[in-house]
C-alpha positions in Angstrom: 0.0 0.0 0.3 1.4 3.4 -0.8 0.9 6.4 1.5 1.7 9.7 1.4 1.6 13.0 3.1 -0.8 15.6 2.4 1.6 17.6 0.8 2.9 15.1 -1.7 1.6 15.1 -5.5 -0.6 12.5 -6.6 1.2 10.6 -9.5 -1.3 8.9 -12.5 -0.3 6.5 -15.2 -2.5 5.7 -18.3 -1.4 2.6 -19.6 -3.6 2.3 -23.2 -3.3 -1.5 -24.5 -2.0 -0.3 -27.8 1.1 2.4 -28.8 -0.6 5.4 -29.6 0.1 7.3 -32.9 1.4 10.6 -32.9 -1.8 12.1 -33.8 -3.5 10.5 -30.9 -0.8 11.2 -28.7 -1.0 14.9 -29.0 -4.7 15.0 -28.6 -4.6 13.3 -25.2 -1.7 15.6 -24.3 -3.2 18.8 -25.1 -6.6 17.6 -23.3 -4.6 16.7 -20.3 -2.6 20.2 -20.5 -6.3 21.5 -19.6 -6.4 20.1 -16.1 -5.3 22.4 -13.5 -2.7 21.4 -11.4 -0.7 19.0 -13.2 3.1 19.3 -12.3 4.8 17.5 -14.8 4.0 14.4 -17.6 6.4 11.7 -19.0 5.9 9.9 -22.0 7.1 6.3 -22.1 7.7 3.9 -24.8 10.1 2.4 -27.3 12.6 4.7 -28.9 12.6 5.4 -32.2 16.1 6.0 -33.3 17.4 8.8 -36.2 19.7 6.0 -37.5 19.8 1.9 -37.5 21.7 1.0 -34.0 23.6 -2.4 -34.8 23.8 -4.7 -37.6 24.8 -4.5 -41.3 22.9 -1.2 -42.0 24.3 0.7 -38.6 24.3 4.2 -39.3 21.5 4.5 -42.0 19.2 7.1 -41.1 15.7 5.8 -40.3 12.9 7.7 -41.8 10.0 6.1 -39.3 6.8 8.1 -39.7 5.8 8.3 -36.3 8.7 10.1 -35.7 6.7 13.7 -35.8 6.7 17.1 -34.4 4.1 17.4 -31.9 2.5 20.6 -30.6 1.3 20.5 -26.8 -0.5 24.0 -25.7 2.0 26.2 -27.3 5.3 23.8 -26.8 6.5 22.3 -29.9 8.4 18.6 -29.4 9.6 16.0 -31.8 8.5 12.2 -30.5 11.2 10.2 -29.8 9.1 7.9 -28.6 6.3 5.6 -29.9 3.9 6.5 -26.9 3.2 3.5 -24.7 2.8 5.0 -21.7 1.8 8.6 -20.2 2.8 9.0 -16.3 1.9 12.7 -14.8 1.5 14.3 -11.5 -0.8 16.8 -10.3 -1.0 18.9 -7.4 -4.8 17.7 -6.3 -6.9 14.7 -7.2 -7.6 15.0 -10.8 -8.2 11.0 -11.5 -12.1 11.4 -12.8 -11.1 14.5 -15.3 -8.2 12.3 -16.5 -10.4 9.3 -17.0 -13.0 11.2 -18.7 -10.7 12.4 -21.3 -8.9 8.8 -21.9 -12.5 7.7 -22.8 -13.0 10.5 -24.9 -9.8 10.4 -26.7 -8.4 7.0 -26.9 -10.8 4.3 -29.2 -9.5 1.4 -27.3 -9.1 0.2 -23.6 -6.5 1.4 -21.0 -5.6 1.3 -17.3 -5.7 4.5 -15.2 -3.6 3.8 -12.3 -2.6 6.1 -9.0 0.5 5.5 -7.2 4.0 6.1 -7.3 5.3 6.5 -10.4 8.0 9.1 -10.9 10.8 9.6 -9.2 10.8 12.2 -5.8 14.5 11.5 -5.0 17.6 12.0 -7.7 19.0 8.9 -9.1 22.5 8.0 -10.0 21.8 9.1 -13.5 20.2 12.3 -11.9 23.3 13.1 -9.8 25.6 12.1 -13.0 24.0 14.5 -15.2 22.9 17.1 -12.7 25.1 17.4 -9.9 24.5 17.6 -6.2 21.1 17.9 -4.8 21.7 21.4 -3.2 23.0 22.7 -7.0 19.6 21.8 -8.5 17.4 24.5 -8.8 14.0 22.4 -10.2 13.5 19.2 -8.4 10.8 18.0 -10.7 13.5 16.9 -13.4 14.5 13.9 -11.1 13.9 10.6 -12.9 12.8 12.0 -15.9 16.1 11.4 -17.8 16.9 8.4 -19.8 19.9 6.5 -18.5 20.6 5.2 -22.0 20.6 8.0 -23.9 23.4 9.7 -24.9 24.6 13.5 -23.8 23.0 15.3 -26.8 21.8 19.4 -26.6 18.4 19.6 -25.5 15.7 21.8 -24.4 13.6 21.7 -21.2 10.3 22.8 -21.5 8.8 24.3 -18.1 5.0 24.7 -18.6 5.4 27.5 -16.0 7.5 29.6 -17.9 5.4 31.9 -19.9 
């Protein structure tokens, strides 16, 4: 059983029975963004590589149709994964609102769970990437990095920046 303090944010996991295509993922993320109190969202799934990672075609560019540019609110980003699971954190209990949105947007069954899915403390990977806890200004980035991903220049989108 998971117990949290009243001040702790509530975490949810949306686990559809199928992988989402970019249009469905964009629509679902835009609808979820309209819910008040959402702190952070993590999209998980198998990686969509830019080049063939191994084998005889290693290094050959991959033109995957699901590697698209999506717009979530006023942010534009490229999908680097085939969306298979969405984890989010909210300041308040919004499970019924999330369920209603998922039932409207997803044409197939899904699971919606409440629990602890996102890290609240620094992992070894977080320490290696961001340094000691005292140097990290925004603790919401904990658990959001992929330990298998090579370091590249990236943009972190903060929904609170306007």
